[in-house]
N, C-alpha and C positions, 0 to 999 in steps of 0.2 A: 249351398253345395260347396265342395272344395274349390279353392281358388284355381288350382291347376287341373288339367285333365291329362290322362295318360297319352303318350309316355312323358314322364317328367321326374327328374331326380328329387324335386321338392316334395314328392309324395312318399318318399322313403321315410319310415317312421320308427322312432325309438319310443316304445310305449311306456308312459308313466301317467299317474293321475291319482285322484282321490275317490274312494268308495264311500257311499252313503247308504244307510239302511233305515227303513221306517216300518213299524209294525201296523198291520191292519187292525181295526177294531170291528169285529164282525164283518159286515158288508161294506164298511166305510174305509176308504183308503187313508193312509196316514197324511196328516196335514204338514208334518215336517219329517225330514230324513236327517239322521245324524251321522257325522263322519265316524268311521270305525277304526281309524288309525292306519298304520302302515300296512299296505296290502301288496306283498312282493309278487303276487301272481293273480291274474284275473283272466279267465277264458270264457268265451261265449260260443256255443254251438247251436246253430239252427237245425231243427230236426224235422223230418218228413217221412211219413209212411206212404208208400206207393203200392197200389194193386195193379199188377200187369194182367192183361188178357191175351190169350194166345189162340190163334185160329188153328183148327185141326182138320181143315178141309182138304189138305193134300200132304204128300210126303212128310217133310219136316214141318213141325209146328212153327208158326211164325208169330212174333209179337205184333199185334195190330192196335193195341191201345194201352195207355197207362193213365190211371187216375190217382189223384192225391186223396188219401183217406184221412190223413191227420197231419197237422202242423203244430210245432211247438218250439221250445228252446230249452237248453240246459246251460247253467252257469257253473263254473268251478272257480273257487278263489281260496287263497290262504291269507290268514291274518296272523301277525306276530306280536300284536299288543294284547296281552292277556288281561284285559279289563274285566270287571264284573259283568258288564253288559254283554261283551263279546263271549265270555265264557258261558253265561246263561243261555245265549243264543246257541252256542255249540252243544251244550249239554241238554238243551230243551228244558231248562230249569226255571223254577220259581225262585225269586230272590226274597229271602225272609231274614231280615236283620243281617247278620254276618255269615249266613249260610245260603248255599244253592241247593235246592231240592231237585235232583236230576230226574229227567224223563217225566215231568209233570205238566209240561206245556207242549203237547204233541200236535195240536191243531192250529198253531199260529201260521199266519200268512204275512208276507213282507213285500214291500216295494224296494227296489234297489236302483240306485243311480250311480253311474260312473262318469266323472268329469275328467277327461284326459287333460294332461298338462305336459305335453311332449316337448322335450328339448329340441327335437328335430321332427318335422312333419306336421300335417294338419291336426287340428283338435276337434273333438266332438263331445257332446253330452249324450250318454246312453241312458235311457229311462226304461227300466223293466217294471211294468205296472203292477204285476201280482205274481208271487211265486211261493213255493214251499221250500224251506231250508232243511238240510239234514247234514250231519257230519259227513265229510268226504273221506274219512279214514280215521285211524287212531291218532291220538295226540301223545307224543313221546314225553313222559314225565321225567325221564332220566336220559341224558345224552350229552354229546359234545358239540351239538349244533344249537342254534337259536330255536326255541320252542315255537311251533306254529300250530294253528288250528286250521284244518282244511275243511271247506264247506262245499256242498253241491246244492244247487237250486234247480228245481223243476218249474218251468214256466206254466202259468195258468192264464187263461183268457180273462180279460176284464172288459167285457162287452158293455156293461152298464155305464162305465165312466170313460171308455175309450173305444167307441164303436168303430171308428175308421181304422184304428190300429190297436187291436185288443191285447197284443202281447208286449210290444216295446216300440219305442221311437228312437231315432238317432238324429240329433240336431247338430249341424256343422257350424263351427265358429268361423268367423271371417279372418281371424289372425292365426298365425302359425304356432304361437305359444301363448299360454295364458299367464305365465309367470312374469312378474315385473322385477327388475333388479334396481 
C-alpha cells in the first residue's frame, strides 16, 4: 500500500509512466507485453450499472434498495509514436510486407499494463487483464499539432486466469519514484 495515508502532501501526484500492450492468442493471455512508446494521456474509468427499487406503498415512492447489475472498466489513451505495430492496432489491421490491411483484425483482445514513473507522488503498476481496443476518434493526417492515435478499451473479465480480480489489479511500489538518475 502507499507509504503515507491521507491527509499527506506526499500523496499529491504528477502522473507519468510507461504503457505496455500484449495481444491475446485465443483464450491464452500474452506472455509478454511490449512498450508502445510515448503515451501523453491515459485514463481509467471504473463502470457500474445499478438497478434501483422503489416502494410504492405510500404517497411518494421511496428508494428502498439498489443492486449492482454490472461492473467493468473503460480505458482511454493517446499514442503519438506512429509505429507500424501501433498503427496496425489503431486500424485493426493485418501487417503484410510494407502494407497494413485495415479492418481485418476486428476480434483481437489485449492485456494492458501501465507502470507509473511519477516525478512526484506514489507509483503503482496497473494491470488490465483483458480488453477490446477500438479507435477513440479520428487520426488527423494533416494538421499543425503532433499526430496522435486515440484509443478506447473496454474491459472484459478474465475469470479463468484471475479469479480473485478478473478485471484489473493495482500494485503499489514502495518507492515514490521509479526513475534513477
